[in-house]
N, C-alpha and C positions, 0 to 999 in steps of 0.2 A: 253509248257511254252512259253510265249510271248517274243518277241524280246525287250530287254532293249535299249531304245534310249539314245544316248549320248547327254547330254545337254550342253548349253553354259558354265555353271558353271563347269561342268566336264572337259571341254577342258581347261578352265583357271586354274583349280587346277592341271591338268597335266602339264601345262606350268610352274607353280610355282615349281612343283617337279623337272622338268627338269632343271630349273634355279638353284635350290638348289644343284642338282647333279653336274652341271657345276662348281659352286662355290667350291664344295668339291674337284673336280679334280684340279682346279686352285690352291687351297691351298696346295695340295699334290705336285704339280709341283714346286711351289715356295719353299717348304720345301726341296725337294731333290736338287734343284738348289743351294740353300743356303749351303747345306751340301757339294755339289761338289765344290763350291767356297772356302769353308773352307778347304777342303782337298787339293785343289790346292795351296792355300796360304801357307799351312803348309808343302807342299811337299819339298820345298827347304831345309829346316832344316833337314827333315827326310832323304832325299837322301844324304846330306853331312855326316850325322851320319852313314848311311848304304847304300852304292850305290846299293846294291842288291835289295833295296826296290823300285827303280825307276819304273820298269815295273809293279810291283804290284799296286803301287799308281796310275799310269796312267790308268790301267785297271779299278780300282775302281772309278776314276773320270769319265771315259767314261761310265761306267755302270750307274752311277747316272744321267748323262746327257741323256742317252738313256731312262731311266725310266721317266725323266721329259718330254721328247718328247711324250712318250706314254700317260702320263697324259694329256698333251696338246691336243692330238688327242681325248681322251675321253671327255674332256671339250668341244671341238668344236662340237662333235657329239651331246652332251647334249644340247648345245645352238641351234643347228639345230632343234632338237626335240621340244625345247621350242618355237621357231619361228613358226614351223609347227602347234603346238597346238594353238598358238594365232590366226593363220590364220583360223584354224578349228573353233575356237570360233566365229569368224565373220561370217563364212559360216553357222554354226549351228544357230546363232542368226537370220540370214536372213531367213532360213527355218522356224524358229519358228514364225517370224513376218508374213510370208506368211500364215501359218496355222491360226494365229489369225485373219488375214484379211479374210480368207475363212469363219471363224465362224461369223464375223461381216456381211458379205454378206448374209449368210443364215438368220441371224436375220433380216436383212433389207428386204429380200424377205417375211418373215413371217409378218413383220410389214406392208408392202405394201398391202398384201392380207387382213389383218385385217381392214386397213383403207378403202380399196376399198369396202369391204362388208358393213362396217358401212355407207359409203357415199351412196351406192346404196339404203340402207334401208331409209336413211334420205331423199333422193330425191324422193323415192317412196311414203313416208309418206307426204312430203311437196308439191309434184307436181311441183317442180322447180329444175333446175340444180344449183349446187353449185360449186364455184371455190375458190381457196385459196386467202387470202388477200395478196396484194403485199407487199414485204419486203422493197421496195424502191420506192419512187415517185419523180417526177420532182420537184425541189425546187421552181419553179415559177408557173407552171400550176397545180401541184398536181396530174398529170396523172401518172398512174403506169408505172414504168420502169423496175421492176424486181420482179419476183415471186420465192418463194421457192417451186419448182414444186413437189419435192418428200417428203417434210416434214421430219418426224422422220426417215423414210427409207433412205431418201437422206443423212441425217446426218450420219447415220451408214455407208453408202457406202463411204461417204467422209472420215470417219475414216479408213475404209479399204484401201482406196487409199493411204492415208498417210503412213500406215504401209507397203504397198507394195513398195512405193517409198523409204522408209527407208531400206527395204530389198535389193532393187536394189542398193542403195548407198553403202552398205557393199560390194556387189559383184563388183561394179565399182571400189572401192578402192583396192580390192584384185587384180583386173586386171590391173589397171593403176598406182597403188602406190600413189594415191593422192585423195583428196576429189573432188567431182564434184562441179562445179560452177552453172551450169544451169540445170533446170529440164529435158530438152530434152536429156541431157547426160544420165540421169537415164532411161528415157522411150525408148531411141533409142540405148543406149550403145555406143554412139560416143562421142569423145572429140570435143567440139566447142571452137574456139578461140574467144576472145573478139573482138567486132566490125565486126564480120563476117556477121552480119545482119540476122543470122539464129539461134542465141543462145536462144532467148526466155526469159522466166522468170527465176529468180534465184532460186536456191534450198533454201527451207525454213529450219529454225532451227529444226522443228519437223521431217524433213527428215533425220536427223543425230542422231543416238543413242549415248548415253554416252560412250559406248564401242568404237565406231568408232571415236568419238572426241578424246578420249585418245590415240588411236592408231595413228591417224594422227598427233597428237602433240608429239609423241614419249614418252608418259607417260606410266607408268606401267598399265597393264591390270589385274584387280583383280575382283573376283566374285561379289563384292559389286556394280560393275558398271552395272550388269545385271538387267534389269527392270523386 
């Protein structure tokens, strides 16, 4: 039997279940505290009517308060589990993005081989060397200034790089507790301060997943955010 991998959605559903459990324990704690307060408020009249009830009532109130503290602890543990599950979701998403990037790189390699074979046949048939048309030219002279050296393969590798930077952004957030500002922070794992002269280009929007955007904004993380 193969190993079943936990998905990002699985982790988010686990977080939702833990949040629901925490809410349940919170409700129980509130209910028993209310009961303890009611008993304490009514204790005076009960003790005046029968002084022998004083110790019994005190013990009952303390028992309810003890029960409330136990529920508080259970709720806190459930919230810790929910927070861990949300962190797990970001880690798993990063791993999934890396796997998708690997697949794109493999497609890029196959595409580059196909193009190289086709170009070799074309040059052999034509007797001349071929090169790609420039994608940018000088506005005044018309001279080529930029080429798309890798064509379709290059586009696929560019998509793979974007996914890897998005994966690194998730990990950066988990380590530093904030979104990155500069791309070098993702590629080097360092925090660069503004105006340091070393920060480089800013992180693009497509280097941030919907899940990370919600996490950084303190918004609920739900399975529908998973791409």
